[in-house]
C-alpha positions as CSV (number, residue, x, y, z in Angstrom):
1,M,5.3,2.6,34.4
2,P,6.5,6.2,35.1
3,R,4.2,8.3,36.7
4,W,3.1,10.4,33.6
5,V,1.2,8.1,31.8
6,R,-2.3,7.6,32.6
7,P,-4.5,4.9,32.6
8,E,-6.4,7.1,29.8
9,V,-3.7,6.3,27.5
10,Y,-3.3,2.9,27.6
11,P,-5.4,2.2,24.7
12,L,-3.7,4.8,22.3
13,M,-0.3,3.1,23.5
14,A,-1.7,-0.7,22.2
15,A,-3.2,0.7,19.1
16,M,0.2,2.6,18.3
17,T,2.3,-0.1,19.3
18,F,-0.4,-2.6,17.1
19,V,0.0,-0.3,13.8
20,T,4.0,0.4,14.6
21,S,4.2,-3.3,15.0
22,M,2.3,-4.0,11.5
23,C,4.4,-1.3,9.8
24,V,8.2,-3.1,10.9
25,F,6.3,-6.2,9.9
26,Q,5.3,-4.8,6.4
27,L,8.7,-2.9,5.7
28,T,11.3,-6.4,6.7
29,R,8.7,-8.7,4.8
30,N,9.3,-6.1,1.6
31,V,13.0,-5.6,2.5
32,F,13.9,-9.6,2.8
33,M,11.3,-11.2,0.4
34,N,9.9,-8.4,-2.7
35,P,11.5,-9.4,-5.4
36,D,11.9,-5.8,-6.6
37,V,13.8,-4.7,-3.9
38,R,17.9,-5.7,-4.6
39,V,19.9,-5.8,-1.7
40,N,22.5,-8.1,-3.6
41,K,25.5,-5.9,-5.6
42,V,24.8,-8.9,-8.5
43,H,21.4,-7.9,-8.6
44,R,21.8,-3.9,-8.4
45,T,23.5,-4.5,-11.8
46,T,20.5,-5.3,-13.9
47,A,18.0,-3.2,-14.8
48,V,14.9,-5.8,-15.0
49,L,15.0,-9.0,-13.4
50,E,13.5,-11.8,-14.7
51,N,12.1,-13.5,-12.0
52,H,8.8,-13.9,-12.5
53,D,8.4,-17.5,-10.6
54,E,9.8,-15.4,-7.5
55,G,7.1,-12.4,-8.3
56,E,4.1,-15.1,-8.4
57,K,5.8,-16.8,-5.1
58,Y,5.3,-13.1,-3.3
59,A,2.2,-12.2,-4.4
60,E,0.5,-15.4,-3.6
61,H,1.4,-16.0,-0.1
62,G,-0.6,-18.5,2.1
63,L,-2.9,-15.4,3.4
64,R,-4.4,-14.6,-0.1
65,K,-4.6,-18.5,-1.1
66,F,-6.7,-19.4,2.4
67,L,-8.4,-16.0,2.1
68,R,-9.3,-17.0,-1.6
69,T,-11.2,-20.3,-0.7
70,R,-13.4,-18.5,2.0
71,P,-16.6,-16.6,1.7
72,P,-16.3,-12.7,1.8
73,E,-18.2,-12.0,4.8
74,I,-16.5,-10.5,7.9
75,M,-19.0,-12.1,10.4
76,P,-20.9,-14.5,8.7
77,T,-23.2,-15.8,12.2
78,V,-24.5,-12.0,12.3
79,N,-25.5,-11.5,9.0
80,S,-27.1,-14.8,8.7
81,F,-29.2,-13.7,11.5
82,F,-30.0,-10.2,10.1
83,S,-30.9,-11.7,7.0
84,D,-32.5,-14.5,7.0
85,T,-36.0,-14.8,8.1
86,K,-38.0,-17.1,10.4
């Protein structure tokens, strides 16, 4: 790394790199997979697209289906440690 980058800046650079990569991922996902984004000229001519199946597939992706079956806890072991009476 150049001389002007101090070791104190590494956590900030890591956080900014992570956030930037998440933004790029979301924007790329929306451009290529969102049914409301029309890159093709044929689809741009229609005002309203009737593609409910494609919209359902976009909204109900694999991560959402996986998390729907999981309990709504971030750290279940810590929650059970402090909530269970012994």
